[in-house]
N, C-alpha and C positions, 0 to 999 in steps of 0.2 A: 801596363805601359804600352804605348804604340811604338812600333818599330819602323823599319824601312818600307819603302814603297813596295806593295805587293801587286797592285793592279793599276795600270795606267789607261785611262779612257781618253782618247785624243780625237776631238772633232767628230764625234759619233752622231750619225743621223740614221734614223730608221723610218722607212716609208712602208705602209701596208698596201695601199692601192694608188695607182696613178691618178693624179688629179686632186687627191685629198691632201689635206694638210699633214705634214710629217708628225709621227708620234713623238720623235726626238729630233732636235735640230742642233747640230754643232756643239754637242756636250763634251766638255773636257773636265776630267776629275781624276783625282788620285786617291786610291784606297790603300791604306797602310796596314801592315801586319799587326794584329791585335787591336785594331781600331774598332770603335762602335760608332758607325756612321748612320744617321737617320736621314732618309729622303722623304721630304714632306711636300704637299701640294694638294690642291683640290682634285676632285675626280676628273680624269681625263687629261691630267697634267703630264703624263708620261712616266709616272713613278714605276709602275709594274713592267713597262717596256724596258726601262733602264735595268731593273732587277733581273728580268729574263735575259737581257743581253749579257750581263755579267755572268749569269749562271749557265749560259749556253743553251737556253730553252726557248729562243725566239721561234715562232712558227715558220713553216716553209715559205710562206708568202711574203715574209719580211725582206725588204730590200735594204741592205746595210751599207753605209759608207763610213769612212773613218776607221779607227783601230782600237782594239782592246788588247793590251800586251800585259804579259805576267812576268814578274821577276824570276829569273833563274837562281838568284842568290838566296831565296828564302829557305831552300831545302825542304819545302813542304811537298812539292810535287815536281815532276819532270815534264817540261813542256806546258801545254795548256792543261789547266785542271779539268777533271772529268765530273760532269754532273752526277750527283749521287755518291760519288766516291770522295772527291776533294771539296765539292760544294754541296751542302745540304740546304734544300729549300723547303720552307714551311708556308703553305698557302692559307688563304682566308677560309675557303670553302672545303672543310673536311668531308662533306658529303660527296664532293667530286674527286677528292684525292685518296679517300679510303674506299676500298673495294667492299661492297655490302656482303659479298658471298664468301669472303675470306676471314679467317679468324684473326684476332689482334696479333697473336704469335706469328702467323704467316706474314702479316704485313710489316711488322716491326723487323723481323729477322731477314726479310728478303734482301735488303741492301748489303748486309754483312755476308750473306750466302753468295750473292752475285759478285761483289767486289773484293771480298776478302778471302773467298775460297772456303768458308766455313761449311760444315755439313749442316743439314737442317736440324739435327739434334743440338749441335753446338749453337746454331742460330737461335733455337728456342731458349736455351739457357741464357744467351745474351739478351734476348728479348725480355725475359723476366728481370734481369738486372737493370735494363734500361728503363722499364716501367717503374721500378723502384727509384731509379735515379731521377725520374721526372716527377716523383712524389705522388704516384698513384697507389692507393691502398690495395691490399690484397692482390699483388701482381700475379701470383700463380693462378688465382681464380680468373683474372682478367684475360689471361692468355687464351682461354677457351671461348671468350665472348666474341660477339660480332659488333660492328660499329653502332647499329641501331639500338643496342642495349646500354649504351653509354650516354652520358650527358654531353652537351656541347663542350664544356671545359675539359671533360675527360677525353673526348675525342681529339681535341687540340693537343693535349699532352701526349697522346698516342702518336700524333703527327710529328711532334718534336722528337720523340723517341725513335721513330722511323728515320727521321732526317739526320740523326746523329749516329745511326747504327754502324756506318762505315768509318766513323771517326773523321769527318771532314774537317778541314782547317777553316772553312768559311761557312757561315750560316746566313742565309737570306730569308728574312721573315717578311712576307708580302701581306700586309694588313692581317697579320696572324691573330689579332686580338678584336678586330672590329665587329665580328659577329657574336661576341660574347657580352654578358652582363658586366657591369662595372667591377663587381668583386672578382669575377673570373679574369677580366682584363688585367687587373693589378697582380693577380697571382701568376698569370702567364708571363707577364713583364718581369716580375721578380725572378721567376724561374730562368728566363733567357739570360737575364743579367748575371745570375749566379753561374750558369753554364759557361758563358764566354769568359767570365772573369777567372774562374777556377782553372780553365784549360787554356787561357790566353788565345781564344779563338777570335777570328774577325767577324763582326756582326754588321750586316747591312739591314736596317730596320725601316721598312717602307710603311708609312702611315699618314693618315690625315689628322691624327690626334697629336697636337703639339705638347700636350701635358705628358703623354707617355714618351714622346721624343726627348723631352727635356730631362726625364728621369733615367733614360737608357743610353743616350748618345753623348759622346764627347765632341762630335762635330755634326753639323746639320747642313744638308744641301737642299735648297728650295727650287722646285721645278714649277714653271708656269708655261702652258702651251707648248710643252716640249723643250723648252729652253731652261738652262740652268741660270737662274737669276741672282742667286745669292748662295754663298758657301763659306763656312768659317766655324770657329769654335762655338759650341752651344751657347755659352754665356754671352758671347759678343752678339751673336745672331738674335737672341731673345731679348737682350738688354738694349741693343743699339742697332736695329736692323737698318740697312742702307737703302732698301727698295720699298716703294709704296706697296707692292704686292705682298711682301713679307709682313709689313705693318698691318695690312688688311687681314691677313690670316691670323695674326696675333690678336687682333681686336676681338675675334670670336672666342678667345680663350683667356686672354689676360687683360687685366686693368692696366693700361699703359701709363697711368698716372703714378703708379707705385712700382718699385722694382719687382720683377717676376720672382716667383719662388722656384729656384733651381736647385736640385739636389746636389750635395757635395761631390757625388760621383760624376756629375756632368761638368763640373767647373774645370 
């Protein structure tokens, strides 16, 4: 069940270079505690910029106006949440996020050692538990492995384990399944769904895949050219979209002449 407002985004705009169109323009959105929010749109619509803004990971050249405020009543953190500690981010390209010269144990344990004050021995024990938790076989053996020795699906599970190592309250998955085959995509989506449900975490799922969004999210936000053009409950957005742009996105995935297949979880 979703709870009170956790994060309020008010009139947020992000520019990267003078004279270029903004990556985000006047976006206002509320994220609630325990919510599963999907942010959808075509490439270049501003999805990743919005996710990075929430995560506190915008690059130094980003010029930001508007505001992102966090509720002090949640009891989840004090002040603004810290990236890596309070907000865990899972990216699309594990080749860029996993260090090729560090073992899986070192990479998964790093967040807990840095943010929770664990020793590296304690971190290694936690890493083994986390690999088991994300359903990787033979976790003790994998601790000694390097990223290149794992499949794409296995590396994405390692990235999820690293993202949750410090027990963050919010998970932001930025196209975390798009580089995987269909079977692996479904498995990772199921894993994310299980993790956030079991621990009542807040999930922001950034994707161009409306099918996955419909199975994971209770609300959908649609971005187009940096603007928020539609936002509402998943069933309403997919069954009765109010904007032509949303209908055009759905036309690529759904037969609009029949009711879309939406999982019970997303209703």
